[in-house]
Backbone as CSV, one residue per row, in Angstrom:
resi,resn,N_x,N_y,N_z,CA_x,CA_y,CA_z,C_x,C_y,C_z
1,MET,0.844,-1.183,0.000,0.000,0.000,0.000,0.888,1.245,0.000
2,SER,0.508,2.199,-0.792,1.195,3.477,-0.830,0.205,4.559,-0.422
3,VAL,0.573,5.335,0.562,-0.311,6.408,1.030,-0.630,7.357,-0.121
4,ASN,0.356,7.633,-0.970,0.141,8.551,-2.096,-0.936,8.057,-3.048
5,ASP,-1.050,6.754,-3.205,-1.993,6.193,-4.165,-3.338,5.831,-3.551
6,ASP,-3.357,5.519,-2.274,-4.556,4.956,-1.670,-5.345,5.899,-0.775
7,ILE,-4.725,6.944,-0.293,-5.385,7.828,0.671,-5.330,9.250,0.146
8,ARG,-6.459,9.957,0.262,-6.489,11.349,-0.187,-7.415,12.154,0.697
9,ASN,-7.261,13.447,0.613,-8.085,14.371,1.375,-9.321,14.700,0.532
10,TYR,-10.482,14.390,1.038,-11.720,14.605,0.293,-11.936,16.078,-0.062
11,TYR,-11.424,16.970,0.773,-11.576,18.396,0.491,-10.885,18.799,-0.817
12,GLU,-9.840,18.072,-1.221,-9.185,18.386,-2.495,-10.192,18.325,-3.645
13,GLN,-10.990,17.285,-3.639,-12.005,17.122,-4.684,-13.056,18.226,-4.602
14,LEU,-13.517,18.523,-3.393,-14.537,19.563,-3.247,-14.027,20.928,-3.698
15,VAL,-12.777,21.237,-3.371,-12.199,22.518,-3.778,-12.124,22.589,-5.303
16,MET,-11.630,21.540,-5.935,-11.533,21.546,-7.401,-12.914,21.620,-8.057
17,GLU,-13.888,20.916,-7.512,-15.251,20.999,-8.050,-15.766,22.435,-7.975
18,HIS,-15.502,23.101,-6.877,-15.953,24.485,-6.714,-15.236,25.405,-7.702
19,ILE,-13.945,25.222,-7.859,-13.171,26.044,-8.797,-13.707,25.892,-10.217
20,TYR,-13.998,24.668,-10.614,-14.532,24.440,-11.961,-15.974,24.931,-12.092
21,ALA,-16.769,24.752,-11.065,-18.165,25.218,-11.119,-18.242,26.732,-11.246
22,GLN,-17.272,27.433,-10.663,-17.233,28.892,-10.723,-16.411,29.408,-11.910
23,ASP,-15.900,28.489,-12.729,-15.064,28.832,-13.889,-13.820,29.634,-13.508
24,LEU,-13.338,29.443,-12.300,-12.138,30.151,-11.870,-10.921,29.697,-12.674
25,HIS,-10.927,28.445,-13.094,-9.821,27.919,-13.898,-9.733,28.600,-15.261
26,LEU,-10.813,29.231,-15.694,-10.816,29.972,-16.957,-10.411,31.429,-16.766
27,ARG,-10.613,31.939,-15.572,-10.313,33.349,-15.281,-8.870,33.582,-14.854
28,PHE,-8.237,32.561,-14.280,-6.921,32.738,-13.696,-5.922,31.731,-14.263
29,GLU,-4.648,32.108,-14.201,-3.580,31.237,-14.671,-3.400,30.045,-13.745
30,LYS,-2.747,29.032,-14.273,-2.514,27.788,-13.543,-1.798,28.023,-12.214
31,GLU,-0.795,28.892,-12.205,-0.039,29.168,-10.983,-0.924,29.813,-9.913
32,PHE,-1.811,30.702,-10.335,-2.734,31.355,-9.411,-3.669,30.312,-8.805
33,ILE,-4.192,29.409,-9.633,-5.102,28.357,-9.151,-4.373,27.437,-8.179
34,ALA,-3.121,27.121,-8.460,-2.345,26.272,-7.547,-2.179,26.957,-6.188
35,ASP,-1.848,28.251,-6.208,-1.738,29.006,-4.952,-3.076,29.043,-4.225
36,LEU,-4.133,29.276,-4.966,-5.473,29.307,-4.387,-5.788,27.980,-3.697
37,CYS,-5.539,26.877,-4.385,-5.823,25.558,-3.809,-5.025,25.312,-2.536
38,CYS,-3.747,25.622,-2.569,-2.903,25.400,-1.386,-3.404,26.197,-0.187
39,LEU,-3.681,27.466,-0.396,-4.143,28.299,0.714,-5.502,27.853,1.232
40,VAL,-6.405,27.503,0.329,-7.738,27.041,0.751,-7.613,25.746,1.545
41,LEU,-6.866,24.785,1.013,-6.748,23.491,1.698,-6.064,23.619,3.052
42,ASN,-5.165,24.578,3.199,-4.528,24.791,4.497,-5.491,25.378,5.526
43,LYS,-6.566,25.982,5.064,-7.552,26.558,5.984,-8.684,25.582,6.331
44,LEU,-8.772,24.478,5.590,-9.827,23.496,5.818,-9.287,22.310,6.607
45,PRO,-10.139,21.688,7.426,-9.667,20.508,8.145,-9.538,19.329,7.175
46,PRO,-8.521,18.498,7.321,-8.410,17.354,6.413,-9.531,16.348,6.674
47,ARG,-9.949,15.694,5.622,-10.960,14.627,5.723,-10.490,13.515,4.791
48,TYR,-9.714,12.583,5.346,-9.065,11.568,4.533,-10.002,10.412,4.214
49,ILE,-9.896,9.957,2.967,-10.684,8.815,2.516,-9.809,7.916,1.651
50,ARG,-10.260,6.683,1.486,-9.631,5.779,0.521,-10.490,5.694,-0.725
51,TYR,-11.800,5.639,-0.542,-12.718,5.463,-1.665,-13.831,6.493,-1.584
52,GLU,-14.285,6.913,-2.731,-15.389,7.875,-2.807,-16.624,7.365,-2.072
53,VAL,-16.864,6.091,-2.158,-18.039,5.497,-1.518,-18.000,5.682,0.004
54,ASP,-16.794,5.836,0.569,-16.684,6.072,2.009,-17.487,7.304,2.424
55,MET,-17.430,8.332,1.610,-18.132,9.567,1.951,-19.643,9.384,1.871
56,ALA,-20.101,8.581,0.951,-21.538,8.337,0.818,-22.094,7.651,2.072
57,PHE,-21.327,6.744,2.639,-21.794,6.003,3.813,-21.625,6.759,5.120
58,PHE,-20.591,7.572,5.224,-20.237,8.148,6.507,-20.565,9.628,6.673
59,LEU,-21.144,10.238,5.649,-21.518,11.648,5.742,-23.024,11.811,5.654
60,SER,-23.584,12.557,6.573,-25.001,12.885,6.464,-25.173,13.995,5.428
61,GLN,-26.379,14.220,4.989,-26.656,15.298,4.041,-26.247,16.643,4.630
62,GLN,-26.494,16.815,5.922,-26.129,18.075,6.582,-24.618,18.267,6.615
63,GLU,-23.878,17.196,6.927,-22.411,17.294,6.936,-21.889,17.641,5.542
64,ARG,-22.455,17.018,4.528,-22.040,17.294,3.153,-22.324,18.746,2.783
65,ALA,-23.497,19.234,3.155,-23.860,20.633,2.885,-22.926,21.579,3.637
66,ASP,-22.601,21.252,4.872,-21.684,22.078,5.664,-20.290,22.124,5.028
67,MET,-19.820,20.989,4.545,-18.509,20.935,3.895,-18.505,21.788,2.627
68,ASN,-19.547,21.679,1.839,-19.637,22.472,0.611,-19.684,23.959,0.915
69,GLU,-20.413,24.342,1.930,-20.495,25.758,2.316,-19.153,26.256,2.826
70,ARG,-18.483,25.430,3.600,-17.162,25.808,4.120,-16.177,26.019,2.963
71,VAL,-16.221,25.139,1.963,-15.355,25.286,0.781,-15.689,26.578,0.050
72,LYS,-16.961,26.825,-0.175,-17.393,28.041,-0.882,-16.885,29.296,-0.180
73,GLU,-17.078,29.366,1.123,-16.658,30.537,1.892,-15.134,30.681,1.911
74,THR,-14.437,29.573,2.054,-12.976,29.631,2.132,-12.373,30.012,0.786
75,VAL,-12.895,29.450,-0.295,-12.397,29.825,-1.623,-12.605,31.319,-1.853
76,GLN,-13.773,31.823,-1.510,-14.046,33.244,-1.726,-13.118,34.115,-0.884
77,SER,-12.891,33.735,0.343,-12.008,34.496,1.223,-10.580,34.529,0.684
78,VAL,-10.060,33.388,0.287,-8.690,33.309,-0.228,-8.594,34.009,-1.579
79,LEU,-9.608,33.871,-2.403,-9.621,34.544,-3.701,-9.538,36.057,-3.520
80,THR,-10.320,36.579,-2.602,-10.280,38.011,-2.297,-8.886,38.417,-1.836
81,TYR,-8.292,37.618,-0.965,-6.943,37.892,-0.469,-5.926,37.916,-1.614
82,LEU,-5.952,36.903,-2.478,-4.982,36.821,-3.569,-5.174,37.930,-4.596
83,GLU,-6.408,38.269,-4.896,-6.662,39.350,-5.847,-6.171,40.681,-5.285
84,GLN,-6.381,40.907,-3.997,-5.897,42.140,-3.377,-4.370,42.170,-3.372
85,ARG,-3.787,41.038,-3.103,-2.318,40.951,-3.101,-1.760,41.255,-4.491
86,GLN,-2.436,40.770,-5.541,-2.003,41.074,-6.907,-2.088,42.568,-7.198
87,LYS,-3.146,43.202,-6.720,-3.304,44.647,-6.937,-2.217,45.430,-6.207
88,ASP,-1.919,44.995,-4.985,-0.932,45.691,-4.166,0.503,45.451,-4.646
89,ASN,0.742,44.292,-5.278,2.092,43.911,-5.718,2.039,43.403,-7.157
90,PRO,1.786,44.269,-8.126,1.594,43.818,-9.508,2.800,43.117,-10.121
91,ASN,4.001,43.351,-9.642,5.198,42.728,-10.214,5.649,41.490,-9.455
92,GLU,4.921,41.085,-8.434,5.328,39.948,-7.614,5.427,38.665,-8.430
93,GLU,4.504,38.426,-9.322,4.518,37.208,-10.121,5.791,37.123,-10.969
94,GLU,6.212,38.234,-11.523,7.431,38.243,-12.325,8.655,37.919,-11.479
95,ARG,8.691,38.400,-10.242,9.834,38.140,-9.353,9.912,36.673,-8.969
96,ARG,8.752,35.998,-8.893,8.740,34.600,-8.496,9.298,33.687,-9.575
97,ARG,9.317,34.137,-10.801,9.774,33.283,-11.913,11.259,33.222,-11.982
């Protein structure tokens, strides 16, 4: 068994689903989306699973709704932070390269 292959954080999937549902991947560059994901996931509690079906059995509808709302709020908060940071430091991206 390899942890890298068999175990994952369920929030990773929820964050990516939210990013795609909001078309953020079309509005921002890949590097920006990667930063967004890292910051969002660091603010969310980990929820490790092996199989998708695990979540179906062990999450109530309310827990699932709460997780989705938490992702929505956290993505928006981090997005606001990153956009403000870009405005305040327009050349920062060039320095990172």
